[in-house]
N, C-alpha and C positions, 0 to 999 in steps of 0.2 A: 791598472795603477790607480789606488784610490788618492782622490786629493781634494781638498778642501780651496777653495778660490774665492778671493776676498771681492767684495763690491764691487771695489773701482776695477778690478780688471773686466768682470763680465759688463759693466757697465761702458767701458772704453769701447768694448769688442762690440757692443750693441750700435755705438754711434759710430764708430770707425772701422768698420770689419776688415779692411785691409790692414795689414801689419802683423805684430807679433800677439797682440790680444784678439786680433779677430782669428787667428791661426790656434788660439786655445779654445775660442769658441766653436771653431770647426773640427777641431779635434774631440770636442763634446759631442757635438752634431752625429760624428761619424762613428761615434762608442769607441773611441781610443783610450779613454780613460772613465772610472765611475767619480762623478761629482759627489762630494758628501756634503752635507748641508742641514742645518735646523731652522724650526720655526723662525729663529729671530731674525739668523743670515736672510731667508726669504723674505720677510717682513721689511728688512732693509733695501733689498735689492726692488721691491716693489714701491716704497715710499721714495728713496733717489729718482727713479727712474718717471714717478707719479709728479714729481713736481711741476707745475706750471709752468716756470721758466724755464726748468731744463726740458721740457715736453717741446715747447715753443723754439726755443733758440737749436736744439738739436732734430727736430722734427720727429720726434718720439711719439709715436700712435697708439693708443690703447693696445691693437691687435700685435705690436711690436713686444711690449710688456706681456701679455698674455702668452704668447709663441715661446720666449724666453722663459717664462716659469713653466712652463709645459714640457720645454726640453728638460729644464732642471728636473723636474719629479721623473720625466722618462728615463733620462739617465742617470739618475742619484739615488742617493741614498738618503733617507730622512733619517736624522738620529736625536735623540733628546739627551744632550749633555746630562750627566750625573753630578759631574764637578764643576764647582765654580772656581773659575782662574782670575788672579788679580797680577798678571804678571807683564802687562803691555804698557808702557808710556801713556797709552789713549786706551782706557777703560772700555771704549766701544768696540777695540779690536778684539778684546780676550773672547768673544763669541764664538770666533774663526781657530781660536785654540783650543776652547771647550768642544768644539764639532771636532778637530781633528783626532783628540785623545778619543771622544765618544766612538768615531766612526774608525779608527783603526789607522787614519789618514797615512801613505806614504810620504806625503808633503803637503806644504799649506802652498798656495800660487799667489802673490802680491806684488804689488808696485808702490807698496804704502812703507814709507822710510818708519813709522814706528814698527811695523811687525816686520821689516827686511832688516833692522838694527839687532832683532833678536838673534836672526842666523836659524836659529833650530829652536825647538821647545820640546822636552823630553824628547829628544832622539828622532823629532820628524823636522825635517828640514823645512826651511822658509825659504822659497825660490822664486827671481823674477820669472816672469812669463817665458822668456826666452831660455833661460835655465831649463825651467820645466819641460819646454818643448825638445829641448835636446836630449832629455831622459827618455822622451815618450819613446 
């Protein structure tokens, strides 16, 4: 299965390895799916995890960030979106839709209400982490 996983799911998985988002990260580690990502998505992940207040609050070390980025690069497919999308209430979330189209994703995995409210985009379902895991 090919899936775009939004930043909030990956960040949640990194800080709380137990639970549904942690299981998504475990599924990625064990090669149960291919993560589709763009440079914009990777930059956002690094920026969010690298915020000093975030790192202190959740005890995220630079090695944790590096390990996650390396896992994404190892188990993922870097795509270059060719089409700009303006479909989401939050324009910052359009990058996930763009990557999903460019990478011919089977789904988008998100906990973000702005994405989930779309339910699907151009026949690509937008699933909560638990729904995604059930389909794996």
